[in-house]
C-alpha positions as CSV (number, residue, x, y, z in Angstrom):
1,M,0.0,0.0,0.0
2,S,1.3,3.4,-0.8
3,F,0.0,6.7,0.6
4,T,0.3,10.2,-0.7
5,R,-2.1,13.1,0.0
6,S,-4.8,10.6,1.1
7,V,-4.6,8.6,-2.1
8,F,-4.2,4.9,-1.6
9,S,-3.1,2.3,-4.1
10,Q,-3.0,-1.3,-3.0
11,E,-0.8,-3.7,-4.9
12,K,-0.9,-7.4,-3.9
13,P,2.1,-8.9,-5.8
14,P,5.3,-8.6,-3.8
15,S,7.1,-6.5,-6.4
16,F,7.0,-5.0,-9.8
17,S,10.5,-6.3,-10.5
18,G,10.6,-8.3,-13.7
19,K,7.1,-7.3,-14.7
20,D,7.0,-5.3,-17.9
21,P,4.1,-2.9,-18.5
22,T,2.2,-5.5,-20.5
23,K,1.4,-7.2,-17.2
24,V,-1.7,-5.8,-15.5
25,D,0.1,-6.3,-12.1
26,R,2.1,-3.2,-13.0
27,S,0.0,-1.2,-15.5
28,A,-3.3,-1.5,-13.7
29,A,-1.7,-0.5,-10.4
30,Y,-0.4,2.6,-12.1
31,A,-3.9,3.2,-13.6
32,A,-5.6,2.8,-10.2
33,R,-3.1,5.3,-8.7
34,Y,-3.6,7.7,-11.6
35,L,-7.4,7.6,-11.3
36,A,-7.5,7.8,-7.5
37,K,-5.1,10.7,-7.4
38,N,-7.2,12.6,-10.0
39,V,-10.4,11.9,-8.0
40,V,-8.9,13.5,-4.9
41,A,-7.4,16.4,-7.0
42,A,-10.8,17.0,-8.5
43,G,-12.2,17.6,-5.0
44,V,-14.6,14.7,-5.3
45,A,-13.2,13.1,-2.1
46,E,-10.5,13.4,0.4
47,R,-9.5,9.8,0.2
48,C,-9.9,7.3,-2.6
49,T,-9.0,3.6,-3.1
50,I,-9.6,2.0,-6.5
51,Q,-9.5,-1.7,-7.1
52,I,-9.4,-3.1,-10.6
53,A,-9.9,-6.8,-11.3
54,Y,-8.9,-8.6,-14.6
55,A,-9.4,-12.1,-15.9
56,I,-6.7,-13.8,-18.0
57,G,-7.3,-13.3,-21.7
58,V,-9.9,-10.6,-21.2
59,A,-8.9,-7.0,-22.1
60,D,-11.5,-5.1,-20.2
61,P,-11.6,-5.3,-16.4
62,M,-14.1,-7.6,-14.8
63,S,-14.8,-5.1,-12.1
64,L,-13.8,-1.7,-10.8
65,L,-14.5,-0.8,-7.2
66,V,-14.2,2.7,-5.8
67,D,-14.0,3.3,-2.0
68,L,-14.0,6.9,-0.9
69,H,-13.7,6.0,2.8
70,G,-16.7,8.1,3.7
71,T,-15.2,11.3,2.4
72,G,-16.9,11.4,-1.0
73,K,-19.1,14.2,-2.3
74,V,-20.5,11.9,-5.0
75,D,-21.8,8.4,-5.0
76,E,-19.1,5.8,-5.5
77,R,-21.2,3.9,-8.0
78,K,-21.2,7.0,-10.2
79,L,-17.4,7.0,-10.2
80,E,-17.3,3.3,-10.9
81,K,-19.4,3.9,-14.0
82,T,-17.7,7.1,-15.3
83,L,-14.0,6.5,-14.6
84,P,-13.7,3.7,-17.2
85,E,-15.3,6.1,-19.7
86,I,-12.7,8.7,-18.9
87,L,-9.8,6.2,-19.1
88,R,-10.4,2.9,-20.9
89,L,-8.8,0.4,-18.6
90,T,-7.6,-2.2,-21.1
91,P,-3.9,-3.0,-20.6
92,T,-3.1,-1.6,-24.1
93,N,-4.8,1.7,-23.5
94,I,-3.3,2.1,-20.0
95,R,0.2,1.6,-21.6
96,R,-0.6,4.1,-24.3
97,T,-2.2,6.7,-22.1
98,L,0.5,6.6,-19.4
99,K,3.3,6.0,-22.0
100,L,4.6,3.0,-20.1
101,N,6.4,1.3,-23.0
102,R,9.5,3.6,-22.6
103,P,12.6,3.0,-20.4
104,I,11.3,4.9,-17.4
105,Y,11.5,2.3,-14.7
106,R,15.1,2.4,-13.4
107,R,14.4,5.5,-11.4
108,T,11.6,3.7,-9.5
109,A,14.2,1.4,-7.9
110,A,15.1,4.2,-5.5
111,Y,12.3,5.8,-3.4
112,G,9.5,3.7,-5.0
113,H,6.9,4.0,-7.6
114,F,4.3,6.3,-6.0
115,G,4.3,9.7,-4.4
116,R,6.8,11.2,-6.8
117,A,6.4,14.2,-9.1
118,P,5.7,13.4,-12.8
119,E,8.8,14.1,-14.9
120,K,9.0,16.0,-18.2
121,D,10.2,12.9,-20.0
122,G,7.1,10.9,-18.9
123,G,8.5,9.3,-15.9
124,F,5.9,8.8,-13.1
125,S,3.2,9.7,-15.6
126,W,0.7,8.0,-13.3
127,E,1.2,10.8,-10.8
128,K,-0.3,13.5,-13.2
129,T,-3.5,15.1,-12.3
130,D,-4.7,15.9,-15.8
131,L,-8.1,14.2,-15.5
132,V,-9.5,16.7,-13.0
133,K,-11.7,18.6,-15.4
134,D,-13.0,15.4,-17.0
135,I,-13.9,13.9,-13.6
136,R,-15.6,17.1,-12.4
137,T,-17.6,17.2,-15.6
138,A,-18.6,13.6,-15.4
139,V,-19.9,13.7,-11.8
140,A,-21.6,17.1,-12.1
């Protein structure tokens, strides 16, 4: 579990080491972080946890669960419906949107994957808050 500004992202595998961005272990964890951070930045909630579940061989997630920990200003089910419309959560689209197919991972070996500032070359792209307007519009 990582924590930054009341944004939680839970990752069950022991490590991202050896997992390239085509593996949803890595790419979906980044997407969950990206969406949760944008939900908080949009002022929709003070805390947000997003859980995404996939099945082997199926591109779209089987489920998306949003937990605002009682801090939400909108219904969690509304976010569960609208977030996949804002960011299509297929592994390929996550990789394309967050530009994960580039050599940006070495720097995650020190100080971790989450809670860092996005970098100009695309490193830590999952830390951007560029979906704020879209989220506010979707839940209005």
